[in-house]
C-alpha positions in Angstrom: -0.2 0.1 0.0 1.4 3.1 -1.1 1.9 6.3 1.5 -0.4 9.3 1.0 1.7 12.1 0.0 1.9 15.0 2.1 0.3 17.9 0.2 1.8 21.5 1.3 1.5 25.1 -0.1 3.9 26.0 -2.7 6.9 28.2 -1.3 5.8 30.9 -3.6 2.1 30.2 -3.0 -0.2 32.1 -0.6 -1.6 31.1 3.0 -5.1 30.3 2.6 -5.8 31.9 5.8 -4.6 35.2 5.0 -6.9 35.1 1.7 -10.2 37.6 2.2 -13.2 35.8 2.8 -17.3 37.0 2.3 -19.8 36.2 5.0 -22.9 34.6 3.8 -26.4 35.1 5.4 -25.9 31.7 7.2 -22.6 32.8 8.7 -20.6 30.9 6.8 -17.3 32.3 4.5 -16.6 31.8 1.2 -13.2 32.7 -0.2 -13.2 36.1 -2.4 -11.5 34.5 -5.3 -12.2 31.0 -6.7 -10.7 28.8 -9.3 -13.1 28.3 -12.3 -13.0 24.9 -14.1 -14.9 26.1 -17.6 -12.5 25.3 -20.1 -14.3 27.0 -23.1 -14.1 24.3 -25.4 -10.4 25.3 -25.7 -8.6 23.2 -22.8 -8.3 19.3 -22.1 -10.4 18.1 -19.6 -7.3 16.5 -17.6 -5.5 19.9 -18.2 -8.1 21.2 -15.8 -8.4 18.8 -13.7 -4.3 19.2 -13.0 -4.6 22.9 -12.6 -7.1 22.6 -9.9 -4.5 20.5 -8.0 -2.0 23.2 -8.8 -4.5 25.9 -7.7 -4.8 24.3 -4.3 -1.3 24.1 -4.1 -0.6 27.5 -4.4 -3.3 28.5 -1.9 -6.8 28.4 -3.6 -9.6 26.8 -1.5 -12.5 27.5 -3.8 -13.1 25.4 -6.7 -16.2 26.5 -8.8 -17.7 23.2 -10.9 -20.5 22.2 -12.8 -21.8 18.9 -14.1 -21.8 20.2 -17.6 -18.5 21.3 -17.9 -17.9 17.5 -18.4 -15.0 17.0 -16.2 -16.4 16.7 -12.5 -15.2 13.1 -12.2 -11.0 14.6 -13.0 -11.6 17.2 -10.6 -12.4 14.6 -8.1 -9.3 12.9 -8.3 -7.3 16.2 -7.7 -9.6 17.1 -5.0 -8.9 13.4 -3.5 -5.3 13.6 -4.1 -5.2 16.9 -1.9 -7.3 15.7 0.6 -5.3 12.6 1.0 -2.3 14.9 1.5 -3.8 16.2 4.5 -6.3 18.9 3.1 -9.2 18.9 5.4 -12.6 18.7 3.6 -13.8 21.9 5.6 -10.6 23.7 4.2 -12.3 23.7 0.5 -15.1 25.5 -0.7 -16.8 23.5 -3.6 -19.3 24.4 -5.8 -21.5 22.8 -8.7 -24.5 23.5 -10.6 -27.6 21.5 -11.9 -27.9 21.7 -15.8 -30.8 23.1 -17.5 -32.3 19.3 -18.7 -32.1 18.3 -14.9 -34.7 21.1 -13.4 -36.8 18.0 -12.7 -34.2 15.7 -11.7 -32.3 18.1 -9.1 -31.5 15.5 -6.2 -30.1 12.8 -8.7 -27.8 15.7 -10.4 -26.2 16.7 -7.2 -25.6 13.0 -6.2 -23.6 12.5 -9.6 -21.8 15.4 -9.2 -21.1 14.4 -5.3 -19.9 10.9 -6.8 -18.2 12.4 -9.5 -16.5 14.7 -7.0 -15.7 12.2 -4.3 -17.4 14.2 -1.8 -20.2 13.7 0.8 -21.1 17.4 0.0 -21.2 20.6 -1.5 -20.4 23.5 -0.3 -22.7 25.4 -2.5 -25.4 24.2 -5.1 -26.8 26.3 -8.1 -29.3 26.3 -10.5 -27.2 26.7 -13.4 -29.7 28.8 -15.6 -33.2 29.6 -15.2 -34.4 28.0 -18.2 -34.5 24.5 -18.6 -33.6 24.4 -22.4 -31.5 21.6 -23.5 -28.6 22.1 -25.8 -26.1 20.4 -27.1 -22.4 20.8 -26.1 -20.7 23.0 -28.6 -23.3 23.8 -30.7 -23.8 26.9 -32.9 -24.9 30.0 -31.7 -28.1 29.6 -33.9 -29.2 26.2 -32.6 -32.4 26.3 -30.6 -34.5 23.3 -28.9 -37.7 22.6 -30.0 -38.8 21.8 -26.4 -37.3 25.3 -25.0 -39.3 27.6 -22.9 -39.6 30.6 -21.1 -38.6 31.3 -17.4 -42.0 30.0 -15.7 -42.1 30.9 -12.1 -44.1 28.0 -10.8 -41.8 25.4 -12.4 -38.5 27.2 -11.4 -40.0 26.9 -7.6 -40.5 23.3 -8.2 -36.8 23.0 -9.2 -35.8 25.6 -6.0 -37.8 23.2 -3.6 -35.4 20.1 -4.8 -32.5 22.5 -4.0 -33.9 23.2 -0.4 -34.4 19.6 0.1 -30.8 19.0 -0.5 -30.0 21.2 2.1 -32.4 19.2 4.2 -30.7 16.1 3.2 -27.2 17.4 4.4 -25.9 16.8 1.2 -25.8 20.6 0.3 -24.6 23.5 2.9 -26.2 26.4 0.6 -28.1 27.1 -2.4 -28.0 29.7 -4.7 -29.2 30.8 -8.3 -27.1 31.8 -11.5 -27.6 34.2 -14.7 -30.8 35.6 -12.8 -32.4 38.8 -13.2 -33.6 41.4 -10.8 -37.6 40.7 -11.5 -36.7 37.0 -11.0 -35.0 37.0 -7.7 -37.6 38.9 -6.2 -40.2 36.6 -6.9 -37.6 33.7 -5.4 -36.9 35.2 -2.3 -40.8 35.7 -1.9 -41.4 32.4 -2.6 -38.4 30.3 -1.3 -38.1 28.4 2.3 -34.5 28.8 2.1 -33.3 31.8 0.1 -30.4 31.7 -2.5 -26.6 32.2 -0.6 -25.1 33.1 -4.1 -26.1 34.5 -7.4 -23.4 33.7 -10.3 -23.6 36.3 -12.7 -21.3 38.0 -15.4 -19.5 40.4 -13.8 -16.2 42.6 -15.2 -15.4 46.4 -15.7 -17.1 46.4 -19.0 -20.1 44.9 -17.3 -20.5 45.9 -13.8 -24.2 45.1 -13.5 -25.0 47.6 -10.6 -28.8 47.4 -10.3 -28.1 43.7 -10.3 -25.1 43.5 -7.8 -27.1 46.3 -5.6 -29.8 44.5 -5.1 -27.8 40.9 -4.6 -25.9 43.2 -1.7 -28.9 44.8 -0.2 -30.5 41.2 0.1 -27.5 39.5 1.9 -26.8 37.3 -1.6 -23.2 37.4 -2.4 -22.7 38.1 -6.0 -20.1 35.4 -7.7 -18.6 36.9 -10.6 -17.8 34.6 -14.3 -15.7 36.4 -17.2 -14.2 38.6 -14.4 -11.4 39.7 -17.2 -13.8 39.5 -19.8 -13.3 35.8 -20.7 -10.7 36.1 -23.9 -10.9 32.7 -24.3 -14.5 32.1 -24.1 -16.5 30.2 -26.8 -16.3 31.4 -30.5 -20.3 31.2 -30.5 -20.3 34.1 -27.3 -18.5 36.4 -29.3 -20.0 39.3 -31.5 -18.2 42.2 -33.3 -19.6 45.0 -30.6 -17.8 43.1 -28.0 -15.6 45.3 -25.9 -12.2 43.9 -24.4 -11.2 44.9 -20.6 -8.0 44.3 -21.0 -7.0 46.9 -23.3 -9.5 49.4 -21.6 -6.8 52.4 -21.3 -8.1 53.1 -17.6 -7.0 49.4 -16.8 -3.8 49.6 -19.0 -2.9 52.8 -16.8 -3.4 51.0 -13.5 -1.5 48.3 -14.7 1.6 50.0 -15.9 1.6 51.6 -12.2 1.4 48.1 -10.5 3.7 46.5 -13.1 1.2 43.7 -13.5 -1.0 42.3 -16.3 -4.3 44.1 -17.4 -6.1 41.4 -16.0 -4.9 41.5 -12.7 -6.4 44.9 -12.6 -9.8 43.6 -13.2 -9.3 41.0 -10.6 -8.5 43.1 -8.0 -11.5 45.5 -8.8 -13.6 42.5 -8.7 -12.3 41.5 -5.1 -12.2 44.8 -3.9 -15.6 45.7 -4.8 -17.1 43.1 -3.1 -17.7 40.3 -5.5 -16.2 36.7 -5.5 -14.1 36.5 -9.4 -13.6 32.8 -10.5 -10.9 33.1 -13.1 -9.7 30.5 -15.2 -6.3 29.4 -16.4 -4.6 26.1 -16.8 -1.4 28.3 -16.2 0.6 28.2 -13.0 1.9 31.7 -13.0 -1.4 32.9 -13.8 -3.5 31.4 -11.2 -0.5 31.7 -9.1 -1.0 35.7 -9.8 -4.9 35.2 -9.2 -4.3 34.0 -5.5 -1.4 36.5 -4.9 -3.5 39.7 -5.8 -5.8 39.0 -3.1 -3.1 40.0 -0.6 -1.1 42.4 -2.3 -1.0 46.1 -3.7 -4.4 47.1 -3.5 -6.5 49.7 -6.1 -6.5 53.1 -4.5 -9.8 54.8 -4.1 -9.2 57.0 -7.0 -8.5 53.8 -9.1 -11.8 52.0 -7.9 -13.8 55.2 -9.0 -12.0 55.5 -12.4 -12.7 51.7 -12.8 -16.4 52.4 -11.9 -16.9 54.8 -14.4 -15.8 52.5 -17.6 -18.9 50.3 -17.6 -19.8 49.7 -21.1 -22.8 47.6 -20.1 -21.2 44.8 -22.6 -22.3 41.5 -21.9 -20.4 38.9 -23.5 -22.5 35.4 -22.1 -25.8 36.8 -24.2 -27.6 33.2 -24.2 -29.0 33.0 -27.6 -29.2 29.1 -27.3 -31.7 29.5 -24.6 -34.4 31.6 -26.8 -38.0 29.8 -26.5 -39.5 31.2 -29.5 -39.0 32.9 -33.3 -38.6 36.4 -33.5 -36.6 36.9 -30.4 -33.2 38.7 -29.8 -30.8 37.7 -26.3 -32.1 40.7 -24.7 -35.4 38.8 -23.7 -33.6 36.7 -21.6 -32.3 39.4 -19.5 -35.7 41.2 -18.7 -34.3 44.6 -19.4 -37.6 46.4 -19.0 -37.6 45.3 -15.5 -40.6 42.6 -15.9 -39.7 39.0 -16.6 -40.1 38.8 -20.4 -43.4 36.5 -21.2 -43.8 33.3 -22.5 
């Protein structure tokens, strides 16, 4: 029987104890930066799993997963190696998500993620999208499911009741939402027995979502931000000619020059200091090491934070076109821009 390898933080890593945390309404604390695991169709599954283990070695304790990413079984091996090496389960924060084709089978989906991740419980489980509309992995942006449906609150709450059951069963510590809007969240907060602890949403300097961000903070929902540097490696189907590039913004580049760092670091510092929890993704050690170190050194000044607040371009990158449910719609219909839920 082989000996378990002792797991230690790399010499150039960051002590997880000094990484900032955000307090949830339950009193639990979530690390203020996480490791994303969506490879955007550009990276191998094992490459991502290896990066998760590397990220834990440099001090990450927050890993953001999802069943639809197709790599939870390999990430489970990385988590097992870390825990076999001495990392305690309670030191880790592991998130997963129920995919759109399992809104009626939430508990089974969660159990599958737990089995793949080799865990007894999840710290956070999210409803990945509020639409139960399946689309094939890697499909074209114009792909539409013939069975696509709009957001129907009564159906969403049936899904949410299953999410609440997971908490009651002890399989999940916290539940949350993702890709939501203010009017949808208002209804969930009105009807939920257990309120969302977090809402995962697109957040970067060119897409700051101030109304939704402020709503989450006011209602004790921690915002988790994906695409925190503007997701330059997002799938090609999510790219349009009108997209802007955060890391090429003059204000971001000016601050990066002062700090002698990559512009991506500025975007992440802004996110952490603003109060959201960014979940950057990288398979490169120098990048994910930088992503954890930036939380504990060289903060942005108040003036720089104000400058960055002023560069919002309302540029949504992940538009979600594949979730549209009828002809003649545009992606804006998914996001309730009028302040009311788009009717079926």
